[in-house]
N, CA and C of each residue as an Amber inpcrd file, in Angstrom:
protein
   237
 -22.2810000  -3.9320000   0.6140000 -22.3270000  -2.4870000   0.4200000
 -20.9080000  -1.9490000   0.2580000 -20.7580000  -0.8340000  -0.4260000
 -19.4180000  -0.2730000  -0.6500000 -18.7960000   0.2600000   0.6400000
 -17.4870000   0.3820000   0.6100000 -16.7570000   0.9200000   1.7630000
 -17.0290000   2.4160000   1.8890000 -17.0000000   2.9060000   3.1080000
 -17.1290000   4.3480000   3.3530000 -15.7870000   5.0060000   3.0630000
 -15.8260000   6.1370000   2.3770000 -14.6080000   6.8620000   2.0160000
 -14.5450000   8.1460000   2.8240000 -13.4030000   8.3920000   3.4550000
 -13.2150000   9.6190000   4.2310000 -12.7540000  10.7700000   3.3530000
 -11.8620000  10.4490000   2.3930000 -11.2750000  11.5180000   1.5890000
 -10.7040000  10.9350000   0.3020000 -10.7480000  11.7270000  -0.7720000
 -10.1130000  11.3730000  -2.0370000  -9.1980000  12.5240000  -2.4160000
  -7.9330000  12.2120000  -2.6860000  -6.9580000  13.2330000  -3.0720000
  -6.3350000  12.8510000  -4.4110000  -6.1890000  13.8080000  -5.3140000
  -5.4700000  13.5740000  -6.5570000  -3.9880000  13.7020000  -6.2380000
  -3.2420000  12.6350000  -6.4710000  -1.8070000  12.6280000  -6.2010000
  -1.0580000  13.1840000  -7.4020000  -1.4110000  12.7110000  -8.6080000
  -0.7460000  13.1530000  -9.8360000  -1.7770000  13.1190000 -10.9560000
  -2.2250000  14.2960000 -11.3610000  -3.2750000  14.3790000 -12.3770000
  -2.8150000  13.7810000 -13.7020000  -1.5780000  14.0870000 -14.1040000
  -1.0610000  13.5720000 -15.3700000  -0.9840000  12.0580000 -15.4020000
  -0.6000000  11.4740000 -14.2960000  -0.4870000  10.0150000 -14.1990000
  -1.8120000   9.3680000 -13.8060000  -2.8380000  10.1950000 -13.5750000
  -4.1580000   9.7180000 -13.1610000  -4.0390000   8.8240000 -11.9320000
  -3.4390000   9.3930000 -10.8960000  -3.2020000   8.6800000  -9.6500000
  -3.9160000   9.3930000  -8.5060000  -4.6420000   8.6310000  -7.6820000
  -5.3990000   9.2080000  -6.5730000  -5.1820000   8.3950000  -5.3010000
  -5.3510000   9.0630000  -4.1680000  -5.2900000   8.4020000  -2.8660000
  -6.6770000   8.4610000  -2.2530000  -7.1720000   7.3210000  -1.8340000
  -8.4690000   7.2250000  -1.1790000  -8.2160000   6.8400000   0.2740000
  -8.7300000   7.6380000   1.1870000  -8.5790000   7.3690000   2.6150000
  -9.8990000   6.8240000   3.1460000  -9.7940000   5.7100000   3.8520000
 -10.9820000   5.0690000   4.4240000 -10.7660000   4.8600000   5.9220000
 -11.8490000   4.7720000   6.6950000 -11.6940000   4.4440000   8.1180000
 -11.0020000   3.0850000   8.2620000 -10.2340000   2.9240000   9.3100000
  -9.4900000   1.6780000   9.5220000 -10.3780000   0.4390000   9.4040000
 -11.5590000   0.5060000   9.9860000 -12.4280000  -0.6720000   9.9870000
 -12.9950000  -0.9890000   8.6000000 -12.8380000  -0.0860000   7.6420000
 -13.3360000  -0.2900000   6.2840000 -12.2220000  -0.6740000   5.3050000
 -10.9740000  -0.6950000   5.7710000  -9.8370000  -0.9230000   4.8740000
  -9.9400000  -2.2550000   4.1350000 -10.1950000  -3.3380000   4.8380000
 -10.2530000  -4.6400000   4.1660000 -11.4180000  -4.7030000   3.1770000
 -12.5270000  -4.0680000   3.4820000 -13.6590000  -4.0220000   2.5570000
 -13.2950000  -3.2170000   1.3050000 -12.6310000  -2.0900000   1.4850000
 -12.2600000  -1.2430000   0.3490000 -11.2860000  -1.9660000  -0.5850000
 -10.3300000  -2.6770000  -0.0160000  -9.3370000  -3.3880000  -0.8300000
  -9.9450000  -4.6460000  -1.4360000 -10.7430000  -5.3600000  -0.6590000
 -11.3860000  -6.5700000  -1.1530000 -10.4760000  -7.7750000  -1.0760000
 -11.0600000  -8.9380000  -1.2990000 -10.3020000 -10.1870000  -1.2490000
  -9.2460000 -10.1830000  -2.3440000  -7.9850000 -10.3200000  -1.9320000
  -6.8350000 -10.3200000  -2.8430000  -6.8010000  -9.0650000  -3.7220000
  -7.3320000  -7.9490000  -3.2220000  -7.2830000  -6.6820000  -3.9440000
  -8.3230000  -6.5210000  -5.0340000  -9.3030000  -7.4040000  -5.0520000
 -10.2930000  -7.3970000  -6.1310000 -11.0690000  -6.0810000  -6.2190000
 -11.5190000  -5.5300000  -5.0970000 -12.2940000  -4.2820000  -5.1320000
 -11.4400000  -3.1080000  -5.5930000 -10.1950000  -3.0590000  -5.1350000
  -9.2950000  -1.9790000  -5.5450000  -9.0210000  -2.0510000  -7.0490000
  -8.7730000  -3.2480000  -7.5640000  -8.5340000  -3.4050000  -9.0110000
  -9.7630000  -3.0170000  -9.8240000 -10.9370000  -3.4120000  -9.3550000
 -12.1730000  -3.0750000 -10.0640000 -12.3860000  -1.5650000 -10.0960000
 -12.1620000  -0.8990000  -8.9680000 -12.3130000   0.5610000  -8.9220000
 -11.3410000   1.2300000  -9.8890000 -10.1110000   0.7420000  -9.9390000
  -9.1170000   1.3090000 -10.8550000  -9.5310000   1.0810000 -12.3070000
 -10.0140000  -0.1050000 -12.6000000 -10.4340000  -0.4220000 -13.9690000
 -11.6350000   0.4290000 -14.3910000 -12.5920000   0.6000000 -13.4980000
 -13.7920000   1.3750000 -13.8240000 -13.5020000   2.8610000 -14.0100000
 -12.5630000   3.3980000 -13.2320000 -12.2710000   4.8310000 -13.2900000
 -11.1420000   5.1800000 -14.2460000 -10.2850000   4.2200000 -14.5550000
  -9.1140000   4.5100000 -15.3730000  -8.0140000   5.2110000 -14.5860000
  -8.1160000   5.1950000 -13.2760000  -7.1350000   5.8450000 -12.4030000
  -6.4140000   4.7970000 -11.5780000  -5.1580000   5.0980000 -11.2240000
  -4.4170000   4.2890000 -10.2590000  -4.9000000   4.7500000  -8.8850000
  -5.4020000   3.8300000  -8.0850000  -6.0060000   4.1870000  -6.8010000
  -5.2180000   3.5480000  -5.6650000  -4.7640000   4.3830000  -4.7660000
  -4.0300000   3.9370000  -3.5870000  -4.9690000   4.0700000  -2.3900000
  -5.3160000   2.9690000  -1.7770000  -6.2500000   2.9800000  -0.6500000
  -5.4570000   2.9490000   0.6440000  -5.7160000   3.9220000   1.5040000
  -4.9800000   4.0680000   2.7620000  -5.9370000   4.1750000   3.9400000
  -5.4860000   3.7110000   5.1170000  -6.3070000   3.8790000   6.3230000
  -6.1800000   5.2910000   6.8780000  -7.1730000   5.7240000   7.6400000
  -7.1470000   7.0440000   8.2850000  -5.9420000   7.2420000   9.1900000
  -5.4260000   6.1770000   9.7680000  -4.3850000   6.3030000  10.7880000
  -2.9840000   6.5000000  10.2340000  -2.8090000   6.4440000   8.9200000
  -1.4780000   6.6460000   8.3460000  -0.9700000   8.0470000   8.6750000
   0.3000000   8.1610000   9.0310000   0.8610000   9.4550000   9.4060000
   1.1660000  10.3050000   8.1790000   1.2900000  11.6100000   8.3830000
   1.6310000  12.5200000   7.2910000   2.9780000  12.1650000   6.6800000
   3.9500000  11.8030000   7.5110000   5.2780000  11.4620000   7.0000000
   5.2170000  10.2200000   6.1130000   4.4730000   9.2140000   6.5210000
   4.3170000   8.0150000   5.7040000   3.6530000   8.3600000   4.3760000
   2.6710000   9.2360000   4.4210000   1.9570000   9.6540000   3.2180000
   2.8930000  10.3980000   2.2610000   3.7010000  11.3060000   2.7900000
   4.6300000  12.0670000   1.9520000   5.6700000  11.1540000   1.3150000
   6.1970000  10.2090000   2.0680000   7.1650000   9.2630000   1.5120000
   6.5380000   8.4330000   0.4000000   5.3230000   7.9800000   0.6020000
   4.6270000   7.1980000  -0.4180000   4.3740000   8.0440000  -1.6640000
   4.0120000   9.3190000  -1.4900000   3.8020000  10.2230000  -2.6270000
   5.0750000  10.3690000  -3.4460000   6.2000000  10.5770000  -2.7700000
   7.4780000  10.7300000  -3.4780000   7.8160000   9.4720000  -4.2770000
   7.6200000   8.3200000  -3.6640000   7.9170000   7.0650000  -4.3560000
   7.0280000   6.8810000  -5.5810000   5.7320000   7.1740000  -5.4520000
   4.8180000   7.0370000  -6.5850000   5.1550000   8.0210000  -7.6980000
   5.4910000   9.2440000  -7.3420000   5.8330000  10.2480000  -8.3500000
   7.0870000   9.8260000  -9.1090000   8.0600000   9.2850000  -8.3990000
   9.2890000   8.8260000  -9.0460000   8.9990000   7.6660000  -9.9990000
   8.1780000   6.7190000  -9.5830000   7.8240000   5.5970000 -10.4630000
   7.0650000   6.0910000 -11.6890000   6.1830000   7.0650000 -11.5210000
   5.4240000   7.6120000 -12.6500000   6.3630000   8.3010000 -13.6350000
   7.3360000   9.0510000 -13.1130000   8.3140000   9.7030000 -13.9940000
   9.1240000   8.6650000 -14.7640000   9.5470000   7.6140000 -14.0850000
  10.3200000   6.5650000 -14.7500000   9.5100000   5.9040000 -15.8560000
   8.2280000   5.6410000 -15.5860000   7.3740000   5.0290000 -16.6120000
   7.2040000   5.9560000 -17.8090000   7.0060000   7.2490000 -17.5600000
   6.7830000   8.1830000 -18.6670000   8.0560000   8.3800000 -19.4830000
   9.2230000   8.2670000 -18.8630000  10.4890000   8.4070000 -19.5890000
  10.7470000   7.2120000 -20.4970000  10.2140000   6.0560000 -20.1540000
  10.4080000   4.8460000 -20.9590000   9.5830000   4.8690000 -22.2340000
   8.5420000   5.6810000 -22.2680000   7.6270000   5.6930000 -23.4320000
   8.2060000   6.4330000 -24.5860000
């Protein structure tokens, strides 16, 4: 059965990037063996999906957002 999702947030609409928050006990199921479930979800939706546990702090989340936004800008500048 699929993993339970607590929340879905759009991180960057232009870059089609989203953050999915799952309960800690569902994290390994959501990611799948060697990331297979996460890759499949990204392929099916056409979005970059970042799967995070519920226990991640706000500061960790903000730092990760900044890093992803910077990488997205760098990729778009190369095109």
